[in-house]
C-alpha positions as CSV (number, residue, x, y, z in Angstrom):
1,M,65.0,-74.4,137.6
2,M,61.6,-75.0,139.1
3,H,59.5,-77.6,137.3
4,P,55.8,-76.9,137.1
5,G,53.8,-79.0,139.6
6,D,56.7,-79.5,142.0
7,P,55.0,-78.4,145.3
8,T,58.2,-78.1,147.3
9,K,59.9,-75.9,144.8
10,E,56.8,-73.8,144.3
11,K,56.6,-73.3,148.1
12,L,60.2,-72.3,148.2
13,H,59.8,-69.9,145.3
14,A,56.8,-68.3,147.0
15,R,58.7,-67.9,150.2
16,L,61.7,-66.4,148.4
17,R,59.4,-64.0,146.5
18,D,57.5,-62.9,149.7
19,L,60.7,-62.3,151.6
20,S,62.3,-60.4,148.8
21,L,59.3,-58.1,148.3
22,G,58.9,-57.7,152.0
23,A,62.5,-56.7,152.5
24,V,62.3,-54.0,149.9
25,V,59.1,-52.6,151.5
26,L,60.6,-52.7,155.0
27,V,63.8,-50.8,153.9
28,W,61.9,-48.2,152.0
29,V,59.3,-47.5,154.7
30,T,62.0,-47.3,157.3
31,L,64.1,-44.8,155.3
32,V,61.3,-42.5,154.2
33,F,59.6,-42.6,157.6
34,W,62.9,-41.8,159.4
35,A,63.7,-39.0,157.0
36,F,60.3,-37.2,157.1
37,T,58.6,-38.1,160.3
38,P,56.0,-36.9,161.6
39,G,55.1,-36.2,157.9
40,L,55.6,-33.0,155.9
41,M,52.7,-30.5,156.3
42,S,51.6,-27.7,154.0
43,P,49.0,-25.1,155.0
44,D,46.3,-27.5,153.9
45,S,47.7,-30.3,156.1
46,L,48.0,-28.0,159.1
47,S,44.4,-26.7,158.5
48,Q,43.2,-30.3,158.5
49,Y,45.2,-31.1,161.7
50,S,43.7,-28.1,163.4
51,Q,40.2,-29.1,162.5
52,G,40.8,-32.6,163.8
53,L,42.1,-31.3,167.1
54,S,39.3,-28.8,167.6
55,G,36.5,-31.0,166.3
56,E,35.2,-28.1,164.1
57,Y,35.3,-29.1,160.5
58,S,34.6,-27.6,157.0
59,N,34.1,-29.4,153.7
60,A,37.1,-27.6,152.3
61,H,38.9,-30.6,153.5
62,P,37.6,-34.2,154.0
63,P,36.4,-34.3,157.6
64,A,37.3,-38.0,157.8
65,M,41.0,-37.4,157.2
66,S,41.0,-34.3,159.5
67,W,39.4,-36.4,162.2
68,L,42.1,-39.1,161.9
69,L,44.9,-36.6,161.9
70,G,43.4,-35.0,165.0
71,L,42.9,-38.3,166.7
72,F,46.6,-39.1,166.3
73,G,47.6,-35.7,167.5
74,K,45.5,-36.2,170.7
75,T,46.7,-39.7,171.4
76,V,50.4,-39.7,170.4
77,G,51.2,-35.9,170.1
78,S,51.7,-35.7,166.3
79,P,50.3,-37.2,163.1
80,W,53.2,-39.6,162.5
81,P,50.9,-42.7,162.5
82,F,49.1,-41.3,159.4
83,L,52.5,-41.0,157.6
84,L,53.3,-44.6,158.5
85,I,49.9,-45.9,157.2
86,D,50.2,-44.0,154.0
87,L,53.8,-45.3,153.3
88,L,52.6,-48.8,154.0
89,A,49.7,-48.5,151.7
90,L,51.8,-47.2,148.9
91,S,54.4,-49.9,149.3
92,V,52.5,-53.0,150.5
93,G,49.8,-52.3,147.9
94,M,52.3,-52.5,145.0
95,A,54.1,-55.5,146.6
96,L,50.8,-57.4,146.7
97,L,50.2,-56.8,143.0
98,L,53.8,-58.0,142.2
99,R,53.4,-61.0,144.5
100,K,51.2,-62.6,141.8
101,A,53.7,-62.0,139.0
102,R,54.7,-65.0,136.9
103,P,57.3,-67.3,138.6
104,R,59.9,-66.4,136.0
105,A,59.4,-62.7,136.6
106,L,60.7,-62.7,140.2
107,L,63.7,-60.6,139.3
108,W,61.7,-58.2,137.2
109,S,59.2,-57.9,140.0
110,L,61.9,-56.9,142.5
111,L,63.4,-54.4,140.0
112,F,59.9,-53.0,139.3
113,L,59.2,-52.5,143.0
114,I,62.5,-50.9,143.7
115,G,62.1,-48.5,140.7
116,Y,58.6,-47.5,141.8
117,L,59.7,-46.9,145.4
118,A,63.0,-45.2,144.5
119,L,61.3,-42.8,142.1
120,P,61.3,-39.3,143.8
121,T,57.7,-38.8,142.8
122,T,56.6,-41.7,145.1
123,W,58.4,-40.8,148.3
124,S,58.2,-37.0,147.8
125,L,54.4,-37.0,147.7
126,G,54.0,-40.0,149.9
127,A,55.8,-38.2,152.7
128,V,53.4,-35.3,152.7
129,L,50.2,-35.5,154.8
130,W,47.9,-34.7,151.8
131,K,44.6,-36.2,150.8
132,D,46.2,-36.6,147.3
133,S,48.9,-38.9,148.8
134,A,46.3,-40.7,150.9
135,I,44.0,-41.4,148.1
136,G,46.9,-42.8,146.0
137,G,47.5,-45.4,148.7
138,V,43.9,-46.3,149.3
139,L,43.1,-46.7,145.5
140,L,46.2,-48.9,145.2
141,L,45.0,-51.1,147.9
142,T,41.6,-51.2,146.2
143,V,43.3,-52.5,143.0
144,A,45.1,-55.1,145.1
145,A,41.9,-56.2,146.8
146,L,40.3,-56.6,143.4
147,H,43.3,-58.6,142.1
148,Y,42.9,-61.0,145.0
149,G,39.2,-61.3,144.5
150,R,38.3,-59.6,147.8
151,L,35.4,-57.6,146.5
152,R,33.9,-56.6,149.8
153,I,37.2,-55.1,151.0
154,A,37.6,-53.4,147.6
155,L,34.2,-51.8,148.0
156,E,35.0,-50.6,151.5
157,L,38.2,-49.1,150.2
158,M,36.3,-47.3,147.5
159,V,34.1,-45.7,150.2
160,C,37.3,-44.6,152.0
161,S,38.5,-43.0,148.7
162,M,35.3,-41.1,148.4
163,L,35.9,-39.7,151.9
164,L,39.3,-38.4,150.9
165,R,38.6,-36.3,147.8
166,H,35.6,-34.5,146.3
167,N,36.4,-35.8,142.8
168,A,37.4,-39.3,143.8
169,I,34.3,-40.8,142.0
170,V,36.1,-40.3,138.6
171,A,38.9,-42.6,139.8
172,V,36.7,-45.0,141.6
173,A,34.1,-45.5,138.9
174,P,36.2,-47.7,136.5
175,L,37.2,-49.9,139.5
176,L,33.6,-50.2,140.5
177,V,32.7,-51.4,137.0
178,F,35.3,-54.1,137.2
179,A,34.2,-55.2,140.7
180,I,30.5,-55.4,139.6
181,W,31.3,-57.3,136.4
182,K,33.4,-59.7,138.4
183,A,30.9,-60.4,141.2
184,P,29.7,-64.0,140.7
185,A,26.3,-63.2,142.2
186,L,25.5,-60.7,139.4
187,T,24.9,-62.9,136.4
188,S,22.9,-60.7,134.0
189,A,23.8,-57.5,132.3
190,R,20.6,-55.8,133.6
191,V,21.4,-56.6,137.2
192,R,25.0,-55.4,136.7
193,W,23.9,-52.0,135.3
194,V,21.4,-51.6,138.1
195,A,24.1,-52.5,140.7
196,L,26.5,-50.0,139.0
197,A,24.0,-47.2,139.1
198,G,23.2,-47.9,142.7
199,G,26.8,-48.2,143.6
200,L,27.7,-44.8,142.1
201,V,24.8,-43.2,143.9
202,L,25.8,-44.6,147.3
203,L,29.5,-43.7,146.8
204,N,28.5,-40.1,146.0
205,L,26.4,-40.0,149.1
206,A,29.3,-41.1,151.4
207,P,31.1,-37.7,151.6
208,K,27.8,-35.9,152.2
209,V,27.0,-38.3,155.1
210,A,30.5,-37.7,156.5
211,D,29.9,-33.9,156.3
212,K,26.6,-34.3,158.1
213,V,28.1,-36.5,160.8
214,A,31.0,-34.1,161.4
215,R,28.7,-31.1,161.1
216,A,31.1,-29.7,158.6
217,Q,30.7,-26.1,157.5
218,D,29.7,-25.9,153.9
219,L,32.3,-23.6,152.1
220,C,30.9,-24.2,148.6
221,A,33.6,-26.3,146.9
222,V,32.4,-25.3,143.5
223,C,32.6,-21.5,144.2
224,V,36.4,-21.4,144.1
225,P,36.6,-22.7,140.5
226,A,33.8,-20.3,139.6
227,V,35.7,-17.4,140.9
228,F,38.8,-18.4,138.9
229,D,36.7,-18.7,135.7
230,L,35.0,-15.4,136.2
231,A,38.2,-13.5,136.9
232,A,39.8,-14.9,133.7
233,V,36.8,-13.8,131.7
234,Y,36.6,-10.3,133.2
235,I,40.3,-9.8,132.6
236,D,39.8,-10.8,129.0
237,S,36.5,-8.8,128.6
238,P,36.5,-6.0,131.2
239,E,33.3,-4.5,129.7
240,L,31.4,-7.3,131.5
241,F,32.8,-6.5,134.9
242,P,30.7,-3.5,136.1
243,N,27.7,-5.8,136.6
244,S,29.7,-8.4,138.6
245,V,29.1,-9.1,142.3
246,F,32.8,-8.4,142.9
247,A,32.7,-4.9,141.3
248,N,32.3,-3.1,144.6
249,D,35.3,-4.8,146.2
250,V,38.0,-5.0,143.5
251,S,38.7,-3.4,140.2
252,V,39.7,-5.1,136.9
253,D,43.2,-3.7,137.3
254,E,43.5,-5.3,140.7
255,L,42.2,-8.6,139.3
256,K,45.0,-8.5,136.8
257,V,47.6,-8.1,139.5
258,S,46.3,-10.9,141.7
259,F,45.3,-13.3,139.0
260,S,47.6,-16.1,138.0
261,P,47.0,-18.5,135.2
262,A,48.5,-21.3,137.3
263,T,46.5,-21.0,140.6
264,V,43.6,-19.4,142.3
265,V,45.6,-18.9,145.5
266,F,46.8,-15.4,144.8
267,L,43.4,-14.3,143.7
268,L,41.8,-15.2,147.0
269,W,44.6,-15.3,149.5
270,G,47.3,-13.1,147.9
271,S,49.5,-10.8,149.9
272,E,50.1,-8.2,147.2
273,P,49.6,-4.5,148.2
274,V,46.4,-4.5,146.3
275,R,42.9,-5.7,147.1
276,H,42.0,-9.3,146.2
277,I,38.7,-11.2,146.3
278,N,37.8,-11.9,149.9
279,P,37.3,-15.7,150.5
280,E,34.7,-14.9,153.2
281,F,32.7,-12.9,150.7
282,V,32.9,-15.8,148.3
283,F,31.5,-18.3,150.8
284,S,28.7,-16.0,151.9
285,H,27.6,-15.1,148.4
286,R,27.7,-18.5,146.8
287,K,24.2,-18.2,145.1
288,E,25.0,-14.9,143.5
289,I,28.5,-16.1,142.3
290,L,27.1,-19.4,140.8
291,T,24.3,-17.5,139.1
292,E,26.8,-15.1,137.7
293,W,29.0,-17.9,136.4
294,V,26.0,-19.4,134.6
295,A,25.2,-16.1,133.0
296,V,28.7,-14.9,132.1
297,I,30.6,-17.9,130.9
298,P,28.3,-18.7,127.9
299,Q,29.0,-15.1,126.7
300,R,32.7,-15.6,126.5
301,P,33.3,-19.4,126.0
302,W,36.6,-18.8,124.3
303,A,38.1,-16.8,127.2
304,Y,36.8,-19.4,129.6
305,S,38.3,-22.3,127.5
306,K,41.6,-20.5,127.0
307,S,42.1,-20.0,130.8
308,R,41.1,-23.5,131.6
309,L,43.5,-25.0,129.0
310,A,46.3,-22.7,130.2
311,L,45.7,-23.9,133.8
312,F,45.7,-27.5,132.6
313,A,49.0,-26.9,130.7
314,H,50.6,-25.5,133.8
315,L,49.3,-28.6,135.7
316,L,50.9,-30.9,133.1
317,G,54.2,-28.9,133.3
318,I,54.3,-28.6,129.5
319,K,56.5,-25.4,129.5
320,G,58.8,-23.9,132.1
321,D,59.4,-25.1,135.7
322,V,57.0,-27.5,137.3
323,F,54.5,-25.7,139.5
324,Y,54.7,-26.8,143.2
325,A,56.2,-30.2,142.4
326,F,56.3,-31.2,146.1
327,H,56.4,-29.8,149.7
328,T,59.7,-29.6,151.5
329,G,59.0,-29.2,155.2
330,I,56.5,-28.4,157.9
331,D,55.2,-24.9,157.8
332,A,55.2,-22.7,160.9
333,N,52.5,-23.9,163.3
334,A,51.1,-23.5,166.8
335,W,52.0,-27.0,167.9
336,G,55.7,-26.9,167.4
337,L,55.7,-29.6,164.8
338,T,59.0,-29.9,162.9
339,V,60.7,-32.6,160.8
340,A,62.3,-34.7,163.6
341,H,65.4,-35.7,161.6
342,G,65.5,-32.7,159.2
343,D,69.3,-32.3,159.8
344,G,70.0,-36.0,159.4
345,W,72.0,-37.5,156.5
346,V,69.1,-39.4,155.1
347,H,66.8,-36.4,155.0
348,Q,69.5,-34.2,153.4
349,K,70.4,-36.7,150.7
350,L,66.7,-37.2,149.8
351,R,66.2,-33.4,149.7
352,A,69.1,-33.0,147.4
353,L,67.7,-35.7,145.1
354,Q,64.3,-33.9,145.2
355,E,65.8,-30.7,144.0
356,Y,67.8,-32.4,141.3
357,S,64.7,-34.0,139.9
358,R,62.3,-31.2,140.5
359,N,61.8,-30.4,136.8
360,S,62.5,-33.9,135.5
361,L,60.1,-36.3,133.9
362,A,59.4,-37.6,137.4
363,F,57.3,-34.4,138.0
364,R,56.1,-33.7,134.5
365,G,52.3,-34.3,134.3
366,W,52.4,-34.5,130.5
367,F,54.7,-37.5,130.8
368,W,52.5,-39.4,133.2
369,L,49.3,-38.5,131.4
370,G,50.9,-39.7,128.2
371,T,52.0,-42.9,129.8
372,S,48.6,-43.5,131.2
373,A,47.0,-42.9,127.8
374,A,49.4,-45.3,126.1
375,L,48.7,-48.0,128.7
376,C,44.9,-47.5,128.2
377,A,45.4,-47.9,124.4
378,L,47.6,-51.0,124.8
379,L,45.4,-52.7,127.3
380,L,42.3,-51.9,125.4
381,W,43.9,-53.7,122.5
382,R,45.6,-56.6,124.2
383,R,43.8,-57.1,127.6
384,R,40.4,-55.5,127.1
385,G,38.3,-55.9,130.3
386,S,41.3,-56.8,132.5
387,L,41.9,-55.2,135.9
388,A,45.1,-53.6,134.4
389,M,43.0,-51.8,131.8
390,Y,40.5,-50.5,134.3
391,T,43.3,-49.4,136.6
392,A,45.0,-47.4,133.8
393,L,41.6,-45.9,132.8
394,S,41.0,-44.8,136.4
395,G,44.3,-42.9,136.5
396,F,43.8,-41.4,133.0
397,L,40.3,-40.1,133.8
398,F,41.3,-38.7,137.1
399,T,43.8,-36.3,135.4
400,V,41.8,-35.6,132.2
401,T,38.7,-34.5,134.2
402,L,40.8,-31.9,136.2
403,V,40.7,-29.7,133.1
404,G,37.2,-28.4,134.1
405,V,37.5,-28.4,137.9
406,T,41.0,-27.8,139.1
407,T,41.9,-24.4,140.6
408,S,45.7,-24.9,140.9
409,S,48.5,-26.6,139.0
410,D,49.9,-28.5,142.0
411,F,51.6,-31.7,140.8
412,R,50.2,-33.6,143.7
413,F,46.8,-33.7,142.0
414,L,48.2,-36.2,139.5
415,F,49.6,-38.6,142.1
416,W,47.0,-41.3,141.6
417,T,47.7,-41.2,137.8
418,V,51.4,-41.8,138.6
419,V,50.6,-44.7,140.9
420,S,48.0,-46.2,138.6
421,C,50.6,-46.4,135.8
422,F,52.8,-48.5,138.0
423,A,49.9,-50.6,139.2
424,A,48.8,-51.4,135.7
425,G,52.4,-52.3,134.9
426,A,52.6,-54.6,137.9
427,L,49.5,-56.3,136.8
428,L,51.0,-56.9,133.4
429,L,53.8,-58.9,135.0
430,G,51.1,-61.4,136.2
431,P,49.5,-64.1,134.2
432,S,47.0,-63.2,131.5
433,L,43.5,-63.3,133.0
434,P,40.2,-63.5,131.2
435,H,38.3,-60.3,130.9
436,V,35.3,-59.7,133.1
437,A,33.0,-58.0,130.7
438,P,29.8,-59.9,129.9
439,V,30.3,-62.1,126.9
440,G,27.9,-62.9,124.1
441,P,27.4,-66.3,122.4
442,D,30.1,-65.7,119.9
443,E,32.6,-64.7,122.5
444,E,31.7,-67.7,124.6
445,A,32.4,-70.0,121.7
446,V,35.8,-68.4,121.1
447,A,36.7,-68.7,124.8
448,Q,35.6,-72.3,124.8
449,A,37.7,-73.0,121.7
450,H,40.8,-71.5,123.4
451,A,40.1,-73.4,126.6
452,G,39.7,-76.8,124.9
453,P,37.1,-79.4,125.6
454,R,35.5,-79.4,129.0
455,Q,36.5,-82.2,131.3
456,P,33.6,-84.3,132.5
457,T,32.6,-83.7,136.1
458,Q,32.9,-86.5,138.6
459,P,29.7,-88.0,140.0
């Protein structure tokens, strides 16, 4: 048994802890990297890779990630370094949080890390070269940086997160609040609120600056959700359709065939033997489409709300099979990229485990959203203002806000919510830390009463 204050035993315990956590990380990264190298790639991934190789970007994907994938393709022939970086971020980030667990929680920390890494959700999505997987790792490292008091690194990682997803600000904002309220240089509430407002503005500018630097083609990210919403309303109320900008290209009957309540993909890129809405038409008529959305949606708010809630229900996997739980390979491509060890024993065993768990709780969005909500409630009650609370809130808001903006039910959109649940849990294994919200005189008195009398300072 280690006695408090024994430096030798404390050092031995720290070394044992680090070696144990490091060994788990090393084994997991090696297995997953070997099984899925150079990284699984869907059409989205291949589109980003193509843009990175050609140097011609669009804001349909984050140019920063596309550039990085292309850089690896040009230098080493495939994007395998990106896979390795993502796997390291997802594993090392969690290990860093658990490294600060209470001394008596060493065994629990190891079991927690093994459970998190062994969960099919973690490695199934971590192995795919998606911005959703990447932002999960970057945000996890952000939480770790905040946990270690490295505020500058945390802010830099927040910028990286903004460069990976259009809606990253929802997840970043709670972490930014924690960072600002923890910054020792910001001593008054007014200064903190000004810093928060300025930080949110600057973070929102980061993707726009990246688009300008990359000269990315603007494909109107908000137009795709608008098309989905309008199609749902016109199917419900066909009498409104004759005045639509789409009326000359498709009919309501054709909309009914190509429309899916679970995704916009078939509506814009469907292969049915009927006409569907042309994506090029959407991108070239953005002003008309957005104007139409503003005019039509208020006329049929129930139809709009019904389709949005149905899409969100599909995203959460409330009924039936999970929609697009994970990607399983590398789609046909012009560069000959294939899974290097796709016929290997490790890959085949992991694939079998994927299929076995496809419709389990591991890929049910409602389970992870419920877990996130429960953690928020618990931490608001027991550890208000703690990093664990802000982390859980970040994941919760990231999923909840998708109800109004998502255009598909891909489970990958919830990946940060999954990771944030584990990150908040890992933080709970650490010592109880004081909250960082500004305190008033009464709270200061309570805190002083708990801390006991102050010791006199030495001259």
